[in-house]
C-alpha positions as a Markdown table, in Angstrom:
| # | Residue | x | y | z |
|---|---|---|---|---|
| 1 | Met | 0.0 | 0.0 | 0.0 |
| 2 | Ala | 1.3 | 3.5 | -0.8 |
| 3 | His | 2.4 | 5.8 | 2.0 |
| 4 | Pro | -0.5 | 8.1 | 3.0 |
| 5 | Asp | 1.4 | 11.2 | 2.3 |
| 6 | Ser | 2.1 | 10.0 | -1.2 |
| 7 | Ala | -1.5 | 9.1 | -1.8 |
| 8 | Ile | -2.6 | 12.6 | -0.6 |
| 9 | Ala | 0.0 | 14.3 | -2.8 |
| 10 | Ala | -1.1 | 12.3 | -5.8 |
| 11 | Ala | -4.7 | 13.1 | -5.2 |
| 12 | Cys | -4.0 | 16.8 | -4.8 |
| 13 | Ala | -1.9 | 16.8 | -8.0 |
| 14 | Ala | -4.7 | 15.0 | -9.9 |
| 15 | Leu | -7.3 | 17.5 | -8.7 |
| 16 | Leu | -5.0 | 20.4 | -9.6 |
| 17 | Cys | -4.4 | 19.1 | -13.1 |
| 18 | Leu | -8.1 | 18.3 | -13.6 |
| 19 | Ala | -8.9 | 21.9 | -12.7 |
| 20 | Ala | -6.3 | 23.1 | -15.1 |
| 21 | Phe | -7.7 | 20.9 | -17.9 |
| 22 | Glu | -11.2 | 22.1 | -17.4 |
| 23 | Cys | -9.9 | 25.6 | -17.9 |
| 24 | Val | -8.3 | 24.9 | -21.2 |
| 25 | Ala | -10.1 | 22.0 | -22.8 |
| 26 | Glu | -12.8 | 24.1 | -24.4 |
| 27 | Pro | -11.6 | 26.9 | -26.7 |
| 28 | Arg | -13.1 | 30.3 | -26.2 |
| 29 | Gln | -16.2 | 30.5 | -28.3 |
| 30 | Thr | -15.2 | 33.9 | -29.7 |
| 31 | Thr | -11.9 | 32.7 | -31.0 |
| 32 | Ser | -11.8 | 32.9 | -34.8 |
| 33 | Leu | -9.1 | 32.6 | -37.4 |
| 34 | Thr | -8.9 | 36.3 | -37.8 |
| 35 | Gln | -8.3 | 36.7 | -34.1 |
| 36 | Leu | -5.3 | 34.4 | -34.0 |
| 37 | Arg | -2.0 | 35.9 | -32.6 |
| 38 | Met | 0.7 | 34.8 | -34.9 |
| 39 | Asp | 4.3 | 36.0 | -35.0 |
| 40 | Ser | 6.6 | 36.3 | -38.0 |
| 41 | Ala | 10.3 | 37.0 | -38.3 |
| 42 | Arg | 9.5 | 40.7 | -37.8 |
| 43 | Gly | 7.1 | 40.4 | -34.9 |
| 44 | Pro | 3.3 | 40.0 | -34.4 |
| 45 | Leu | 1.1 | 39.9 | -37.5 |
| 46 | Ser | -2.1 | 41.8 | -37.9 |
| 47 | Ser | -5.4 | 39.9 | -38.0 |
| 48 | Ala | -5.6 | 40.4 | -41.8 |
| 49 | Gln | -2.0 | 39.1 | -42.3 |
| 50 | Ser | -2.7 | 36.1 | -40.0 |
| 51 | Ala | -5.9 | 35.2 | -42.0 |
| 52 | Ser | -3.9 | 35.5 | -45.3 |
| 53 | Ile | -1.2 | 33.2 | -44.0 |
| 54 | Leu | -3.8 | 30.6 | -42.9 |
| 55 | Glu | -5.5 | 30.7 | -46.2 |
| 56 | Lys | -2.3 | 29.9 | -48.0 |
| 57 | Leu | -1.5 | 27.2 | -45.5 |
| 58 | Asn | -4.9 | 25.6 | -46.1 |
| 59 | Arg | -4.6 | 25.5 | -49.9 |
| 60 | Gly | -4.4 | 21.9 | -51.0 |
| 61 | Ala | -5.4 | 20.4 | -47.7 |
| 62 | Glu | -8.1 | 17.7 | -48.0 |
| 63 | Asp | -10.1 | 19.1 | -45.1 |
| 64 | Thr | -9.3 | 22.7 | -44.3 |
| 65 | Asp | -12.0 | 22.9 | -41.6 |
| 66 | Ile | -10.1 | 20.4 | -39.4 |
| 67 | Leu | -6.9 | 22.4 | -39.7 |
| 68 | Asp | -8.9 | 25.6 | -39.0 |
| 69 | Arg | -10.4 | 24.2 | -35.9 |
| 70 | His | -7.1 | 22.9 | -34.5 |
| 71 | Leu | -5.5 | 26.3 | -35.2 |
| 72 | Ala | -8.2 | 28.0 | -33.2 |
| 73 | Ile | -8.1 | 25.5 | -30.4 |
| 74 | Glu | -4.3 | 25.7 | -30.2 |
| 75 | Gln | -4.6 | 29.5 | -30.0 |
| 76 | Ala | -7.0 | 29.2 | -27.1 |
| 77 | Ile | -4.3 | 27.7 | -25.0 |
| 78 | Val | -2.5 | 30.6 | -23.3 |
| 79 | Gly | 1.2 | 30.8 | -23.5 |
| 80 | Ser | 3.8 | 31.3 | -26.2 |
| 81 | Pro | 2.7 | 32.6 | -29.6 |
| 82 | Leu | 2.1 | 30.6 | -32.7 |
| 83 | Thr | 5.0 | 31.5 | -35.1 |
| 84 | Ile | 5.0 | 31.3 | -38.9 |
| 85 | Gly | 7.8 | 31.1 | -41.4 |
| 86 | Asn | 9.5 | 28.1 | -39.8 |
| 87 | His | 11.3 | 25.1 | -41.4 |
| 88 | Val | 11.0 | 21.9 | -39.3 |
| 89 | Ala | 13.0 | 18.8 | -40.2 |
| 90 | Leu | 12.1 | 15.4 | -38.7 |
| 91 | Leu | 15.1 | 13.5 | -37.4 |
| 92 | Gln | 14.7 | 9.8 | -36.6 |
| 93 | Asp | 17.1 | 8.1 | -34.2 |
| 94 | Gly | 20.5 | 9.2 | -32.9 |
| 95 | Pro | 22.8 | 9.0 | -36.0 |
| 96 | Ala | 20.7 | 11.5 | -38.1 |
| 97 | Thr | 20.2 | 13.8 | -35.1 |
| 98 | Tyr | 23.8 | 13.8 | -34.1 |
| 99 | Arg | 25.0 | 14.4 | -37.6 |
| 100 | Ser | 22.8 | 17.5 | -37.9 |
| 101 | Met | 23.8 | 18.7 | -34.5 |
| 102 | Phe | 27.5 | 18.4 | -35.1 |
| 103 | Ala | 27.1 | 20.2 | -38.4 |
| 104 | Ala | 25.4 | 23.1 | -36.7 |
| 105 | Ile | 28.0 | 23.2 | -33.9 |
| 106 | Thr | 30.8 | 23.3 | -36.5 |
| 107 | Ala | 29.2 | 26.2 | -38.3 |
| 108 | Ala | 28.6 | 28.2 | -35.1 |
| 109 | Arg | 29.9 | 31.7 | -35.1 |
| 110 | Asp | 28.5 | 33.5 | -32.0 |
| 111 | His | 27.1 | 31.2 | -29.3 |
| 112 | Ile | 25.9 | 27.7 | -28.5 |
| 113 | Asn | 23.2 | 27.0 | -25.8 |
| 114 | Met | 22.7 | 23.4 | -24.8 |
| 115 | Glu | 20.3 | 22.0 | -22.2 |
| 116 | Thr | 20.3 | 18.2 | -21.6 |
| 117 | Tyr | 19.2 | 15.7 | -19.0 |
| 118 | Ile | 22.0 | 13.1 | -19.7 |
| 119 | Phe | 25.5 | 14.0 | -20.9 |
| 120 | Asp | 27.5 | 10.7 | -20.6 |
| 121 | Asp | 31.2 | 10.3 | -20.4 |
| 122 | Asp | 31.4 | 7.9 | -23.4 |
| 123 | Glu | 32.2 | 8.1 | -27.1 |
| 124 | Val | 29.4 | 10.3 | -28.0 |
| 125 | Gly | 29.7 | 12.5 | -24.9 |
| 126 | Gln | 33.4 | 12.9 | -25.5 |
| 127 | Arg | 32.8 | 13.9 | -29.1 |
| 128 | Phe | 30.3 | 16.6 | -28.0 |
| 129 | Ala | 32.6 | 17.8 | -25.3 |
| 130 | Gln | 35.5 | 18.1 | -27.7 |
| 131 | Ala | 33.4 | 19.9 | -30.3 |
| 132 | Leu | 32.1 | 22.4 | -27.7 |
| 133 | Val | 35.6 | 23.1 | -26.2 |
| 134 | Glu | 36.9 | 23.7 | -29.7 |
| 135 | Lys | 34.2 | 26.2 | -30.5 |
| 136 | Gln | 34.8 | 28.0 | -27.2 |
| 137 | Lys | 38.5 | 28.3 | -28.1 |
| 138 | Gln | 37.4 | 29.9 | -31.4 |
| 139 | Gly | 35.5 | 32.6 | -29.5 |
| 140 | Val | 32.0 | 31.1 | -29.7 |
| 141 | Gln | 30.4 | 31.3 | -26.2 |
| 142 | Val | 29.1 | 28.0 | -25.1 |
| 143 | Asn | 26.5 | 27.8 | -22.2 |
| 144 | Leu | 25.5 | 24.3 | -21.0 |
| 145 | Ile | 22.8 | 23.2 | -18.5 |
| 146 | Arg | 23.2 | 19.7 | -17.3 |
| 147 | Asp | 20.8 | 18.0 | -15.0 |
| 148 | Ser | 22.4 | 16.8 | -11.7 |
| 149 | Ala | 20.5 | 13.5 | -11.5 |
| 150 | Gly | 20.9 | 12.8 | -15.2 |
| 151 | Thr | 24.6 | 13.3 | -15.0 |
| 152 | Phe | 25.0 | 11.8 | -11.5 |
| 153 | Ser | 27.3 | 8.9 | -12.6 |
| 154 | Val | 29.5 | 11.2 | -14.7 |
| 155 | Pro | 32.7 | 12.2 | -12.8 |
| 156 | Ser | 33.1 | 16.0 | -12.3 |
| 157 | Ala | 36.5 | 15.6 | -13.9 |
| 158 | Phe | 34.7 | 15.1 | -17.3 |
| 159 | Phe | 33.2 | 18.6 | -17.1 |
| 160 | Gln | 36.4 | 20.3 | -15.8 |
| 161 | Pro | 38.0 | 20.8 | -19.3 |
| 162 | Leu | 34.8 | 22.4 | -20.5 |
| 163 | Ile | 34.8 | 24.8 | -17.6 |
| 164 | Asp | 38.6 | 25.5 | -17.9 |
| 165 | Ser | 38.0 | 26.4 | -21.6 |
| 166 | Gly | 35.5 | 29.1 | -20.6 |
| 167 | Ile | 32.3 | 27.2 | -21.2 |
| 168 | Asn | 29.6 | 28.1 | -18.7 |
| 169 | Val | 28.4 | 24.8 | -17.2 |
| 170 | Leu | 25.4 | 25.0 | -14.9 |
| 171 | Glu | 24.3 | 22.0 | -12.8 |
| 172 | Phe | 20.5 | 22.0 | -12.6 |
| 173 | Asn | 19.2 | 21.4 | -9.1 |
| 174 | Pro | 22.3 | 19.8 | -7.6 |
| 175 | Leu | 21.7 | 16.6 | -5.7 |
| 176 | Asn | 24.2 | 17.8 | -3.1 |
| 177 | Pro | 22.3 | 20.3 | -0.9 |
| 178 | Leu | 25.6 | 22.1 | -0.2 |
| 179 | Gln | 26.0 | 23.0 | -3.9 |
| 180 | Thr | 22.5 | 24.4 | -4.4 |
| 181 | Arg | 22.0 | 28.0 | -5.5 |
| 182 | Lys | 18.4 | 28.2 | -4.4 |
| 183 | Ser | 16.0 | 26.0 | -2.4 |
| 184 | Trp | 16.9 | 22.3 | -2.5 |
| 185 | Glu | 14.4 | 20.7 | -4.9 |
| 186 | Val | 15.9 | 17.2 | -5.4 |
| 187 | Asn | 12.8 | 15.7 | -7.1 |
| 188 | Arg | 12.5 | 18.5 | -9.7 |
| 189 | Arg | 14.6 | 17.6 | -12.7 |
| 190 | Asp | 15.4 | 19.2 | -16.0 |
| 191 | His | 14.4 | 16.6 | -18.6 |
| 192 | Arg | 14.6 | 18.9 | -21.6 |
| 193 | Lys | 16.9 | 18.3 | -24.5 |
| 194 | Leu | 17.7 | 21.4 | -26.4 |
| 195 | Leu | 20.5 | 22.7 | -28.6 |
| 196 | Ile | 20.4 | 26.3 | -30.0 |
| 197 | Val | 23.2 | 27.6 | -32.3 |
| 198 | Asp | 23.6 | 31.3 | -33.0 |
| 199 | Gly | 19.9 | 31.9 | -32.2 |
| 200 | Thr | 19.0 | 30.7 | -35.7 |
| 201 | Val | 18.7 | 26.9 | -35.5 |
| 202 | Ala | 17.5 | 24.6 | -32.7 |
| 203 | Tyr | 17.2 | 20.9 | -31.9 |
| 204 | Leu | 14.8 | 19.3 | -29.5 |
| 205 | Gly | 13.2 | 16.0 | -28.8 |
| 206 | Gly | 14.0 | 12.9 | -26.8 |
| 207 | Ile | 17.6 | 12.3 | -27.5 |
| 208 | Asn | 20.2 | 12.7 | -24.8 |
| 209 | Ile | 24.0 | 13.0 | -25.2 |
| 210 | Ser | 24.9 | 9.3 | -24.9 |
| 211 | Ser | 26.3 | 6.4 | -27.0 |
| 212 | Val | 23.1 | 4.4 | -26.4 |
| 213 | Tyr | 21.5 | 6.5 | -29.2 |
| 214 | Ser | 24.4 | 6.0 | -31.7 |
| 215 | Gly | 22.7 | 3.2 | -33.6 |
| 216 | Gly | 19.7 | 3.2 | -36.0 |
| 217 | Ser | 16.5 | 1.3 | -35.0 |
| 218 | Phe | 15.5 | 0.0 | -38.4 |
| 219 | Gly | 18.5 | -2.4 | -38.9 |
| 220 | Arg | 20.8 | -0.2 | -41.0 |
| 221 | Thr | 23.4 | 0.5 | -38.3 |
| 222 | Arg | 27.1 | -0.4 | -38.7 |
| 223 | Arg | 27.8 | 0.0 | -35.1 |
| 224 | Val | 29.2 | -3.0 | -33.3 |
| 225 | Lys | 26.8 | -3.8 | -30.4 |
| 226 | Lys | 27.2 | -5.8 | -27.3 |
| 227 | Pro | 25.5 | -9.2 | -27.5 |
| 228 | Gly | 21.8 | -8.8 | -26.8 |
| 229 | Ala | 21.9 | -5.0 | -26.7 |
| 230 | Leu | 19.0 | -3.2 | -28.3 |
| 231 | Glu | 19.1 | 0.0 | -30.4 |
| 232 | Trp | 17.2 | 3.0 | -29.1 |
| 233 | Arg | 14.3 | 4.4 | -31.2 |
| 234 | Asp | 13.9 | 8.1 | -30.7 |
| 235 | Thr | 12.8 | 11.3 | -32.5 |
| 236 | Asp | 14.0 | 14.8 | -32.6 |
| 237 | Ile | 13.4 | 17.9 | -34.8 |
| 238 | Glu | 15.5 | 20.7 | -36.3 |
| 239 | Ile | 13.8 | 24.1 | -36.3 |
| 240 | Arg | 14.8 | 27.2 | -38.2 |
| 241 | Gly | 12.8 | 30.4 | -38.1 |
| 242 | Pro | 11.0 | 32.6 | -35.6 |
| 243 | Ala | 10.2 | 29.7 | -33.2 |
| 244 | Val | 13.9 | 29.5 | -32.4 |
| 245 | Ala | 13.6 | 32.8 | -30.5 |
| 246 | Glu | 10.9 | 31.3 | -28.3 |
| 247 | Leu | 13.1 | 28.4 | -27.5 |
| 248 | Gln | 15.9 | 30.8 | -26.7 |
| 249 | Lys | 13.7 | 32.5 | -24.2 |
| 250 | Leu | 13.0 | 29.2 | -22.5 |
| 251 | Phe | 16.7 | 28.4 | -22.2 |
| 252 | Ile | 17.5 | 31.8 | -20.7 |
| 253 | Ala | 14.6 | 31.5 | -18.3 |
| 254 | Ala | 15.8 | 28.1 | -17.2 |
| 255 | Trp | 19.3 | 29.5 | -16.7 |
| 256 | Lys | 18.0 | 32.4 | -14.6 |
| 257 | Ser | 15.7 | 30.2 | -12.6 |
| 258 | Gln | 18.8 | 28.3 | -11.4 |
| 259 | Asn | 20.5 | 31.6 | -10.4 |
| 260 | Gly | 23.3 | 30.9 | -12.9 |
| 261 | Asp | 26.1 | 33.4 | -13.5 |
| 262 | Glu | 25.3 | 36.3 | -15.8 |
| 263 | Leu | 25.4 | 35.1 | -19.4 |
| 264 | Ser | 28.1 | 36.7 | -21.6 |
| 265 | Pro | 26.7 | 39.3 | -23.9 |
| 266 | Arg | 26.0 | 37.7 | -27.3 |
| 267 | Ala | 23.5 | 38.0 | -30.2 |
| 268 | Tyr | 21.0 | 35.6 | -28.6 |
| 269 | Phe | 18.1 | 37.1 | -30.5 |
| 270 | Pro | 19.3 | 37.9 | -34.1 |
| 271 | Gln | 16.8 | 39.1 | -36.7 |
| 272 | Gln | 15.0 | 35.9 | -37.7 |
| 273 | Gln | 14.6 | 35.0 | -41.4 |
| 274 | His | 11.6 | 33.4 | -43.1 |
| 275 | Ala | 12.8 | 29.8 | -43.3 |
| 276 | Gly | 9.7 | 27.8 | -44.4 |
| 277 | Arg | 5.9 | 27.5 | -44.1 |
| 278 | Gln | 5.5 | 25.7 | -40.8 |
| 279 | Val | 3.3 | 27.1 | -38.0 |
| 280 | Val | 5.1 | 26.2 | -34.7 |
| 281 | Arg | 4.5 | 26.8 | -31.0 |
| 282 | Ala | 7.4 | 26.2 | -28.6 |
| 283 | Ile | 6.1 | 25.0 | -25.2 |
| 284 | Gly | 8.1 | 24.6 | -22.0 |
| 285 | Ser | 6.6 | 23.2 | -18.9 |
| 286 | Ser | 7.8 | 23.5 | -15.3 |
| 287 | Pro | 6.7 | 22.3 | -11.9 |
| 288 | Asp | 6.7 | 25.9 | -10.8 |
| 289 | Glu | 3.5 | 26.4 | -12.9 |
| 290 | Ser | 0.0 | 25.5 | -11.8 |
| 291 | Met | -0.3 | 23.2 | -14.8 |
| 292 | Ser | 1.9 | 21.5 | -17.4 |
| 293 | Arg | 1.4 | 23.5 | -20.6 |
| 294 | Val | 2.6 | 20.7 | -22.7 |
| 295 | Phe | 0.1 | 18.3 | -21.1 |
| 296 | Ala | -2.7 | 20.8 | -21.3 |
| 297 | Thr | -2.3 | 21.4 | -25.0 |
| 298 | Leu | -2.1 | 17.6 | -25.7 |
| 299 | Leu | -5.3 | 17.0 | -23.7 |
| 300 | Ser | -7.1 | 19.8 | -25.6 |
| 301 | Ala | -6.0 | 18.4 | -29.0 |
| 302 | Ile | -7.2 | 14.9 | -27.9 |
| 303 | Ala | -10.5 | 16.3 | -26.6 |
| 304 | His | -11.2 | 18.0 | -29.9 |
| 305 | Ser | -10.0 | 15.2 | -32.2 |
| 306 | Glu | -12.3 | 14.2 | -35.0 |
| 307 | Asn | -10.7 | 11.4 | -37.0 |
| 308 | Asn | -7.6 | 9.9 | -35.5 |
| 309 | Ile | -5.0 | 10.1 | -32.7 |
| 310 | Asn | -1.5 | 8.5 | -33.1 |
| 311 | Ile | 0.7 | 8.6 | -30.0 |
| 312 | Thr | 4.2 | 7.1 | -29.6 |
| 313 | Asn | 5.5 | 7.3 | -26.1 |
| 314 | Ala | 8.4 | 5.8 | -24.1 |
| 315 | Tyr | 7.0 | 6.0 | -20.6 |
| 316 | Phe | 3.3 | 5.6 | -20.4 |
| 317 | Ala | 1.7 | 5.7 | -16.9 |
| 318 | Pro | -1.4 | 7.8 | -17.5 |
| 319 | Asp | -3.2 | 10.0 | -15.0 |
| 320 | Pro | -7.0 | 10.0 | -14.8 |
| 321 | Gln | -7.3 | 13.0 | -17.2 |
| 322 | Leu | -5.4 | 11.3 | -20.0 |
| 323 | Met | -7.2 | 8.0 | -19.5 |
| 324 | Ser | -10.5 | 9.9 | -19.7 |
| 325 | Ala | -9.5 | 11.9 | -22.8 |
| 326 | Leu | -8.3 | 8.8 | -24.7 |
| 327 | Thr | -11.2 | 6.5 | -23.8 |
| 328 | Ala | -13.7 | 9.3 | -24.6 |
| 329 | Ala | -12.2 | 9.9 | -28.0 |
| 330 | Ala | -12.3 | 6.2 | -28.8 |
| 331 | Val | -15.9 | 5.9 | -27.6 |
| 332 | Arg | -17.0 | 8.7 | -29.9 |
| 333 | Gly | -15.5 | 7.0 | -32.9 |
| 334 | Val | -12.0 | 8.5 | -33.2 |
| 335 | Asp | -9.3 | 5.9 | -34.3 |
| 336 | Val | -6.9 | 6.0 | -31.3 |
| 337 | Arg | -3.6 | 4.2 | -31.7 |
| 338 | Leu | -0.8 | 4.0 | -29.1 |
| 339 | Ile | 2.7 | 2.6 | -29.9 |
| 340 | Leu | 4.3 | 1.8 | -26.6 |
| 341 | Pro | 7.5 | -0.2 | -25.6 |
| 342 | Ser | 7.7 | -3.9 | -25.5 |
| 343 | Gln | 11.0 | -3.6 | -23.7 |
| 344 | Thr | 12.2 | -0.8 | -21.5 |
| 345 | Asp | 15.0 | 0.6 | -19.4 |
| 346 | Ser | 12.5 | 1.5 | -16.6 |
| 347 | Trp | 10.8 | -1.7 | -15.2 |
| 348 | Leu | 8.4 | 0.2 | -12.9 |
| 349 | Val | 7.0 | 2.6 | -15.4 |
| 350 | Phe | 6.7 | -0.2 | -18.0 |
| 351 | His | 4.5 | -2.3 | -15.7 |
| 352 | Ala | 2.7 | 0.6 | -14.2 |
| 353 | Gly | 1.6 | 1.6 | -17.7 |
| 354 | Arg | 0.5 | -1.9 | -18.6 |
| 355 | His | -2.0 | -1.8 | -15.7 |
| 356 | Tyr | -4.1 | 0.5 | -17.8 |
| 357 | Tyr | -4.2 | -1.6 | -21.0 |
| 358 | Glu | -7.5 | -3.3 | -20.3 |
| 359 | Pro | -9.7 | -0.3 | -19.7 |
| 360 | Leu | -8.2 | 1.3 | -22.8 |
| 361 | Leu | -8.8 | -1.7 | -24.9 |
| 362 | Val | -12.3 | -2.1 | -23.7 |
| 363 | Ala | -13.0 | 1.5 | -24.8 |
| 364 | Gly | -11.7 | 0.8 | -28.3 |
| 365 | Val | -8.2 | 2.2 | -28.0 |
| 366 | Lys | -5.7 | 0.2 | -30.2 |
| 367 | Ile | -2.4 | -0.6 | -28.4 |
| 368 | Phe | 0.8 | -1.7 | -30.1 |
| 369 | Glu | 4.1 | -2.6 | -28.6 |
| 370 | Arg | 7.3 | -1.7 | -30.6 |
| 371 | Arg | 9.5 | -4.8 | -30.8 |
| 372 | Gly | 13.2 | -5.1 | -31.1 |
| 373 | Val | 14.2 | -1.7 | -29.7 |
| 374 | Ile | 14.2 | 0.4 | -26.6 |
| 375 | Leu | 11.4 | 2.9 | -27.5 |
| 376 | His | 12.3 | 6.4 | -26.3 |
| 377 | Ser | 10.2 | 8.6 | -28.7 |
| 378 | Lys | 7.6 | 11.1 | -27.5 |
| 379 | Thr | 5.4 | 12.1 | -30.4 |
| 380 | Ala | 1.7 | 12.6 | -31.1 |
| 381 | Leu | -0.3 | 13.3 | -34.2 |
| 382 | Val | -4.0 | 14.3 | -34.1 |
| 383 | Asp | -6.2 | 14.4 | -37.2 |
| 384 | Gly | -3.1 | 14.6 | -39.4 |
| 385 | Val | -2.7 | 18.3 | -38.7 |
| 386 | Trp | -1.7 | 18.7 | -35.1 |
| 387 | Ala | 1.7 | 17.2 | -34.3 |
| 388 | Thr | 4.1 | 17.4 | -31.3 |
| 389 | Val | 7.6 | 16.2 | -30.7 |
| 390 | Gly | 9.6 | 16.7 | -27.5 |
| 391 | Ser | 10.8 | 15.4 | -24.2 |
| 392 | Thr | 7.5 | 14.9 | -22.4 |
| 393 | Asn | 6.5 | 11.4 | -21.4 |
| 394 | Leu | 3.0 | 10.4 | -20.5 |
| 395 | Asp | 3.7 | 9.7 | -16.9 |
| 396 | Trp | 3.4 | 11.5 | -13.5 |
| 397 | Arg | 7.1 | 12.4 | -13.5 |
| 398 | Ser | 6.8 | 14.5 | -16.7 |
| 399 | Leu | 3.5 | 15.9 | -15.6 |
| 400 | Val | 4.3 | 16.9 | -12.0 |
| 401 | His | 8.1 | 16.8 | -11.4 |
| 402 | Asn | 10.0 | 17.6 | -14.6 |
| 403 | His | 10.9 | 20.6 | -16.7 |
| 404 | Glu | 9.9 | 19.5 | -20.2 |
| 405 | Leu | 10.0 | 20.9 | -23.7 |
| 406 | Asn | 7.9 | 20.2 | -26.7 |
| 407 | Ala | 7.1 | 21.9 | -30.1 |
| 408 | Val | 3.6 | 21.8 | -31.6 |
| 409 | Ile | 3.6 | 21.9 | -35.4 |
| 410 | Leu | 0.4 | 22.6 | -37.2 |
| 411 | Gly | -0.4 | 21.7 | -40.8 |
| 412 | Thr | -0.7 | 18.7 | -43.2 |
| 413 | Glu | 2.8 | 18.9 | -44.6 |
| 414 | Phe | 4.6 | 18.0 | -41.3 |
| 415 | Gly | 1.7 | 15.9 | -40.2 |
| 416 | Gly | 2.2 | 13.7 | -43.2 |
| 417 | Gln | 5.8 | 13.2 | -42.3 |
| 418 | Val | 4.9 | 12.2 | -38.7 |
| 419 | Gln | 2.2 | 9.8 | -40.1 |
| 420 | Thr | 4.7 | 8.1 | -42.4 |
| 421 | Met | 7.1 | 7.7 | -39.4 |
| 422 | Phe | 4.2 | 6.3 | -37.2 |
| 423 | Asp | 3.2 | 3.8 | -39.9 |
| 424 | Lys | 6.8 | 2.7 | -40.2 |
| 425 | Asp | 6.9 | 2.0 | -36.4 |
| 426 | Leu | 3.5 | 0.3 | -36.6 |
| 427 | Asn | 4.9 | -2.2 | -39.1 |
| 428 | Glu | 7.5 | -3.1 | -36.5 |
| 429 | Ser | 5.0 | -3.4 | -33.7 |
| 430 | Asp | 2.7 | -6.2 | -32.3 |
| 431 | Glu | -0.9 | -5.4 | -31.5 |
| 432 | Ile | -2.2 | -6.2 | -28.0 |
| 433 | Lys | -5.7 | -7.8 | -28.3 |
| 434 | Leu | -8.1 | -7.7 | -25.4 |
| 435 | Ala | -8.8 | -11.4 | -25.1 |
| 436 | Ala | -5.1 | -12.3 | -25.1 |
| 437 | Trp | -4.3 | -9.5 | -22.6 |
| 438 | Arg | -6.9 | -10.7 | -20.2 |
| 439 | Asn | -5.3 | -14.2 | -20.2 |
| 440 | Arg | -1.8 | -12.9 | -19.4 |
| 441 | Ser | 0.0 | -14.6 | -16.6 |
| 442 | Leu | -0.6 | -13.9 | -12.9 |
| 443 | Lys | 3.0 | -12.8 | -12.7 |
| 444 | Tyr | 2.4 | -9.8 | -15.0 |
| 445 | Lys | -0.7 | -8.8 | -13.1 |
| 446 | Ile | 1.2 | -8.8 | -9.8 |
| 447 | Gln | 4.0 | -6.7 | -11.3 |
| 448 | Glu | 1.5 | -4.2 | -12.7 |
| 449 | Arg | -0.2 | -3.7 | -9.4 |
| 450 | Phe | 3.1 | -3.3 | -7.5 |
| 451 | Ala | 4.4 | -0.8 | -10.1 |
| 452 | Arg | 1.2 | 1.2 | -10.1 |
| 453 | Ile | 1.7 | 2.0 | -6.4 |
| 454 | Trp | 4.8 | 3.9 | -7.2 |
| 455 | Gln | 3.8 | 5.6 | -10.4 |
| 456 | Tyr | 3.5 | 9.1 | -9.0 |
| 457 | Trp | 7.2 | 9.1 | -8.0 |
| 458 | Leu | 8.7 | 7.2 | -11.0 |
């Protein structure tokens, strides 16, 4: 049985999140496309300019009404602005992501801002460290936020050459209370993964700095693996355009929230150029806020879905709100599909999530487990037009305890790319059927009940 204090804390958190959801789930009835706040490379657009952009965006779409509704719903969620003129590239797995990141680092001329949960002292970590030190020596200012828990096993000697070169290295919420620069908040972690170069290009998603991501998950890797080792399946995106400035604001806010040393003066907010036709919102969530903005916008998109919901997530231990939203969507006829891990690096979260399979299956939600890899992706696609990629898992830790970062991309162009990726993973997954699931072994049922007790703290 859970500790009473834990149960009370979980109940309070659930009530708080429910209240937050009720405030944002329904868009304001007066919201219209001509009232949307959209930002371009030169600042906010007028209502007429916004309407013109949306009209162009909708041309060629099979069902413009669906896109219109999701744009209006997304605008109703308070927070950062929708930005136009962005280019978003989908990056699948570590090799593609690291290649793009290293190319951007090599081309850096002014500054590099990096925020990561894990920064391992291994082959990949050492390559990144060397590349960052080299750029610092060339006069490019490097600022690095590393989470204390995520880098707990990394010796301090690994980061010393970075510090000695002039790189600003900030340890997020140090586990050692003697090293904290503010109140000791050991359970609040920085789970974001973000790289910004020269304020013009940014990378975010689920990939940490570690060699576990150095192989491809579709059988094309040349890396020599340890016997029995599995590749990691993950997703990141590269963004160019006005949305980068919003991500820069989130990085600087995180730095200031930790009372880091004053950042060296650099061109952190250069004049943005029109880079593409994607509409993007950058969303950062923090335990300091009354609700997770990432979670709120996802719940809203699910609540207003009309055709289909495709979710891929690494750590799935849903709270009552998410369970209610998913089951309600399936009951009203929306095709809801979840791709979840079949194997994992987190035993407790894995079995805690499986506890919820039966009620989801009964409601009509289709569940698939990705085979042959460690699934680490965190993506969602609603009605083919509302997509999100980021660091947020669908568990209590991401909802209540972590600083997370996602981007929402609106439109059929990027939605089609995410759909293709989802279908590819679906072909590598096994469907969970209700009858077979009900006949699973008693061993699994016991593991699920035990893991569920701890889900709030996982």
